[in-house]
C-alpha positions in Angstrom: -14.4 -36.0 -1.2 -12.9 -39.3 -2.0 -15.4 -41.2 0.0 -18.5 -39.5 -1.3 -17.1 -40.4 -5.0 -16.4 -44.1 -4.0 -20.2 -44.3 -2.7 -21.6 -42.9 -5.9 -19.3 -45.0 -7.9 -20.9 -48.2 -5.9 -24.3 -46.8 -5.9 -24.1 -46.5 -9.9 -22.8 -50.2 -10.3 -19.2 -49.5 -11.3 -17.4 -52.7 -11.0 -14.7 -51.5 -8.9 -12.9 -48.8 -7.5 -9.4 -48.2 -5.6 -8.3 -45.0 -4.0 -4.6 -43.9 -3.7 -3.4 -41.4 -1.6 -0.2 -39.7 -2.6 2.4 -38.5 -0.3 3.6 -35.7 -2.6 2.3 -33.6 -5.8 1.7 -30.5 -7.4 -0.7 -28.9 -9.4 -2.3 -25.7 -10.3 -2.6 -24.9 -6.2 1.0 -25.5 -5.6 2.8 -28.3 -3.9 1.2 -30.8 -1.3 3.5 -32.9 0.5 3.4 -34.9 3.9 5.0 -32.4 6.8 5.4 -33.9 10.4 5.3 -30.6 11.8 1.6 -29.5 10.5 -1.3 -31.6 9.5 -1.4 -32.2 5.7 -4.9 -32.8 4.7 -4.5 -31.6 1.1 -2.6 -34.4 -0.1 -2.8 -35.9 -3.6 -5.8 -38.6 -4.2 -6.1 -40.9 -7.1 -9.2 -42.9 -7.3 -9.0 -45.8 -10.2 -12.3 -47.3 -11.2 -12.8 -50.0 -13.8 -15.8 -50.9 -15.7 -16.9 -51.0 -19.6 -17.1 -47.9 -21.2 -20.8 -47.6 -21.2 -21.1 -47.8 -17.4 -18.1 -45.2 -17.0 -20.0 -42.7 -19.2 -23.0 -43.0 -17.3 -21.6 -42.0 -14.1 -19.0 -39.2 -15.8 -21.7 -36.5 -15.4 -21.8 -36.7 -11.8 -18.1 -37.0 -11.4 -18.0 -33.6 -13.3 -20.3 -31.9 -11.0 -18.4 -33.2 -7.9 -14.7 -32.7 -9.2 -15.3 -29.5 -11.3 -11.9 -27.5 -11.3 -10.4 -29.6 -8.5 -9.2 -32.5 -9.8 -8.8 -34.2 -13.5 -10.6 -37.3 -15.2 -8.5 -39.3 -17.1 -10.0 -42.2 -19.2 -7.9 -45.2 -20.8 -8.7 -48.0 -22.7 -7.3 -51.3 -20.9 -7.8 -54.8 -20.9 -9.0 -57.0 -17.7 -7.6 -60.6 -17.1 -9.4 -62.4 -14.2 -6.6 -65.3 -14.1 -7.6 -66.8 -17.6 -4.7 -67.2 -19.9 -4.6 -64.9 -23.3 -2.2 -65.5 -25.9 
């Protein structure tokens, strides 16, 4: 699912995205963790994308449709510095 979401973000022109795979986590479906005795495919994943609010708002309906009850969407304000000095 995360590959599909990243492709949508790219296609929709979102500036950038990064996927983080967790080694352990829990939620409404219980605890998910790495287990060396069995293949764990339901580990937590965070997809972080960065862009201006207008562009994020355009892609949100598509993300809601994909994620439904299988995850969370968290939106936060932030500042992006690309090497320039800021006082």
